[in-house]
C-alpha positions in Angstrom: -25.2 -8.3 53.7 -22.7 -8.4 50.9 -21.6 -4.9 51.7 -21.1 -5.7 55.3 -19.1 -8.6 54.5 -16.7 -6.6 52.2 -16.4 -3.9 54.9 -15.5 -6.4 57.4 -12.9 -8.0 55.2 -11.3 -4.6 54.4 -11.1 -3.8 58.1 -9.3 -7.1 58.9 -6.7 -6.5 55.9 -6.1 -3.0 57.4 -5.4 -4.3 60.7 -2.9 -6.8 59.4 -1.3 -4.1 57.2 -0.6 -1.3 59.6 2.0 -3.3 61.7 3.8 -4.3 58.7 4.0 -0.8 57.3 5.3 0.3 60.9 8.0 -2.3 60.8 9.1 -1.1 57.4 9.4 2.5 58.4 11.4 1.7 61.5 13.7 -0.5 59.5 14.1 2.2 56.8 15.1 4.9 59.5 18.0 2.7 60.6 19.4 2.4 57.4 22.4 4.6 56.2 21.6 7.6 54.1 22.6 7.9 50.6 25.1 10.7 51.6 27.0 8.1 53.7 28.2 6.3 50.3 31.0 8.4 49.4 31.6 6.8 46.0 27.8 7.1 45.0 27.2 9.8 42.2 24.8 12.4 43.3 24.1 13.3 39.7 24.3 12.1 36.1 27.1 13.2 34.1 26.2 14.3 30.5 28.5 13.3 27.6 30.2 16.3 26.1 31.3 14.5 23.0 28.9 13.3 20.2 29.9 11.3 17.2 29.4 12.9 13.9 26.8 11.3 11.5 29.5 10.1 9.2 31.2 8.4 12.1 27.8 6.6 13.0 27.2 5.8 9.2 30.6 4.3 8.9 30.3 2.2 12.1 26.8 0.9 10.8 28.3 0.0 7.4 30.9 -2.1 9.1 28.1 -4.4 10.5 26.8 -7.4 8.1 23.4 -5.7 8.0 24.7 -2.4 7.3 26.9 -3.6 4.5 24.0 -5.5 2.8 21.8 -2.3 3.2 24.7 -0.3 1.5 24.9 -2.8 -1.4 21.3 -2.9 -2.0 21.0 0.9 -1.9 23.8 1.2 -4.5 22.3 -1.4 -6.7 18.9 0.4 -6.8 20.6 3.7 -7.7 22.3 1.8 -10.5 18.9 0.5 -11.7 19.7 -3.3 -10.8 18.3 -3.7 -7.4 15.2 -5.3 -6.1 11.7 -3.8 -6.6 11.2 -0.9 -4.2 8.7 1.9 -4.0 11.3 4.8 -4.1 13.3 3.3 -7.1 14.3 5.9 -9.7 15.6 3.5 -12.4 14.9 0.1 -13.6 17.3 -1.2 -16.2 16.6 -5.1 -16.2 19.8 -5.7 -18.0 19.5 -2.9 -20.5 22.7 -1.2 -21.6 21.3 2.2 -22.5 19.5 4.9 -20.5 15.7 4.4 -20.9 13.8 7.0 -23.0 10.6 6.3 -21.0 10.1 8.0 -17.8 7.1 7.3 -15.5 5.8 9.8 -13.0 4.4 7.9 -9.9 3.5 8.8 -6.3 6.1 9.1 -3.7 4.6 7.2 -0.9 3.3 4.2 -3.0 -0.4 4.9 -2.0 -1.7 5.5 -5.6 -3.5 2.4 -7.0 -3.2 3.4 -10.6 0.5 3.9 -10.1 0.8 0.5 -8.4 -0.8 -1.4 -11.2 1.3 0.4 -13.6 4.6 -0.5 -11.8 3.6 -4.2 -11.4 3.2 -4.5 -15.1 6.6 -2.9 -15.7 8.2 -5.3 -13.1 6.5 -8.3 -14.6 7.4 -7.5 -18.2 10.8 -6.1 -17.1 10.6 -3.0 -18.9 13.6 -0.5 -18.7 12.3 2.9 -17.5 13.2 6.0 -15.5 10.9 6.9 -12.5 10.2 10.3 -11.0 8.5 10.5 -7.8 5.8 13.0 -7.2 3.7 13.8 -4.0 -0.1 13.1 -4.2 -2.3 16.2 -3.5 -3.0 14.7 -0.1 0.6 15.3 0.7 1.0 18.7 -0.4 1.5 20.7 -3.7 3.0 19.1 -6.7 6.2 20.4 -7.9 6.3 23.2 -10.6 8.6 21.2 -12.8 5.8 18.3 -13.0 3.0 20.7 -13.6 4.7 22.1 -16.5 4.8 18.8 -18.0 1.4 17.5 -16.9 -0.8 20.6 -16.1 -3.6 18.4 -14.8 -1.2 16.9 -12.2 -2.6 13.5 -12.9 -0.7 10.3 -11.8 0.6 8.2 -13.2 1.9 10.0 -16.2 4.4 8.6 -18.8 6.9 10.9 -20.6 7.9 9.5 -24.0 11.2 10.8 -25.7 11.0 10.2 -29.4 14.0 9.5 -31.7 13.7 13.2 -33.2 14.0 14.7 -29.7 10.2 15.5 -29.2 8.5 14.6 -26.0 5.0 13.4 -25.4 3.1 12.9 -22.3 0.4 10.0 -21.7 -1.9 9.8 -18.7 -4.6 7.3 -17.5 -3.0 4.1 -16.2 -4.7 1.6 -18.5 -3.8 3.5 -21.7 0.0 3.8 -20.3 -0.1 0.1 -19.5 -1.5 -1.0 -22.9 1.1 1.4 -24.8 4.0 -0.1 -22.8 2.8 -3.6 -23.7 2.5 -2.9 -27.4 6.1 -1.2 -27.4 7.6 -4.3 -25.8 6.3 -7.3 -27.8 7.1 -10.9 -27.3 9.2 -10.8 -30.5 11.7 -8.7 -28.5 11.8 -11.1 -25.5 9.0 -9.4 -23.3 6.2 -11.5 -21.8 2.9 -11.4 -23.5 0.3 -9.4 -21.7 -2.7 -9.0 -24.1 -4.6 -11.8 -26.0 -3.4 -12.2 -29.6 -5.3 -10.5 -32.3 -6.2 -13.8 -33.8 -8.0 -15.0 -30.5 -11.2 -13.3 -30.8 -12.9 -15.0 -28.0 -10.1 -13.8 -25.4 -10.3 -10.3 -26.8 -13.9 -10.3 -26.1 -13.4 -11.7 -22.7 -10.7 -9.1 -21.9 -13.2 -6.4 -22.8 -15.8 -7.8 -20.7 -13.6 -8.3 -17.7 -12.4 -4.5 -18.2 -16.0 -3.4 -18.1 -16.5 -5.6 -15.0 -13.6 -4.1 -13.2 -15.1 -0.6 -13.8 -18.5 -1.9 -12.4 -16.7 -3.2 -9.4 -14.9 0.0 -8.8 -18.0 2.0 -9.0 -20.0 -0.4 -6.6 -17.0 0.0 -4.3 -17.1 3.8 -4.3 -20.9 3.6 -3.7 -20.4 1.4 -0.8 -17.7 3.5 0.7 -19.2 6.9 0.0 -23.1 6.2 0.0 -23.3 3.1 2.2 -26.8 3.8 3.4 -28.5 3.9 0.0 -32.0 2.3 -0.7 -32.4 -1.2 0.9 -33.3 -4.3 -1.0 -36.2 -6.3 0.6 -37.3 -3.5 2.9 -41.1 -3.0 3.1 -40.9 0.7 2.7 -43.3 3.3 4.0 -46.4 1.8 2.4 -45.6 -1.7 3.6 -44.9 -0.6 7.1 -48.4 1.1 7.0 -49.9 -2.2 5.9 -48.3 -4.1 8.8 -45.6 -5.8 6.9 -42.2 -6.8 8.7 -39.7 -3.8 9.2 -36.7 -6.2 9.7 -33.5 -4.5 8.6 -32.5 -5.5 5.1 -29.1 -5.4 3.3 -28.5 -1.8 1.7 -28.6 -1.5 -2.1 -24.8 -0.5 -2.1 -23.8 -3.7 -0.1 -25.9 -5.9 -2.2 -24.7 -4.4 -5.5 -21.2 -4.7 -4.5 -21.5 -8.3 -3.3 -23.4 -9.3 -6.5 -20.5 -7.8 -8.7 -17.7 -9.3 -6.6 -19.6 -12.5 -7.1 -19.2 -12.0 -11.0 -15.4 -11.4 -10.5 -15.1 -14.6 -8.4 -16.9 -16.6 -11.0 -14.7 -15.3 -13.8 -11.6 -16.3 -11.8 -13.1 -19.7 -11.0 -13.6 -20.4 -14.6 -9.8 -20.6 -15.3 -7.7 -23.5 -14.2 -5.0 -21.3 -12.6 -5.1 -18.2 -10.4 -5.5 -15.8 -13.2 -8.2 -14.5 -15.5 -6.5 -16.2 -18.5 -5.3 -19.7 -18.9 -3.0 -19.0 -22.1 -0.1 -17.6 -19.8 1.4 -18.9 -16.6 2.0 -15.4 -15.4 -0.5 -12.6 -14.6 -1.5 -10.6 -17.6 -2.8 -7.3 -18.3 -6.3 -7.8 -17.1 -5.0 -9.2 -13.8 -3.0 -6.1 -13.1 -5.9 -3.9 -14.0 -7.8 -5.6 -11.2 -5.1 -6.2 -8.6 -4.8 -2.8 -6.9 -8.5 -2.7 -6.0 -9.3 -6.3 -5.3 
């Protein structure tokens, strides 16, 4: 019945539509053709002239937005601009060219480079920056591999006063060295607990280990998510007639339990950071931030 009703409606609609279409065709046939319009162009004319890139760039620079972008680009080149993933120099008011050079990834995807740069920005450490592609974007330049044969990022190149050069890898080692070389006595922010504060030093070490544990569980969850399930009856349990309801995988359970430890550690302080003795993020916050 429903099919017959639908067909009947389509038949009525078609009977109404045909006269309308016929009237439209008759009306169109009586209209003048396009060729009767003597001033109507029959083809689109292509421009034979093209402004040079320099002309376009100059025109853009004369706009308020373009002018502001040019000023910011110039300040970044001079090492005085805002934080930016492709900055190659950070001075923070220093008069001399820095003797430290950080090699970091060009695209800003490397979490280890990210946490290192966040520490540099927060402490305002003068530094040169060289941009190197990650392996996923192609081969690393030979000039970099001669300095860092392993190709690891980030890498810190240190020029000593006698002209020697040393290379340091591993983000946490680089960060702790940068912090020790730029102490509070020289006007830099404190990032590590004081040596006299044994309780804070112990907490720092515990939190560092917890971050490694969290990262390990995260890798397990991403790359081996199925894992053994917690709470599952197993084969013997199923044979004995126990419930076979799906349970949370071991990877997910371990990750959530570890994440709860991190959350409890953050909740134990009054502010948003892992330590209360500073009003700014400290070393351990930067160690966590790129993964959390």
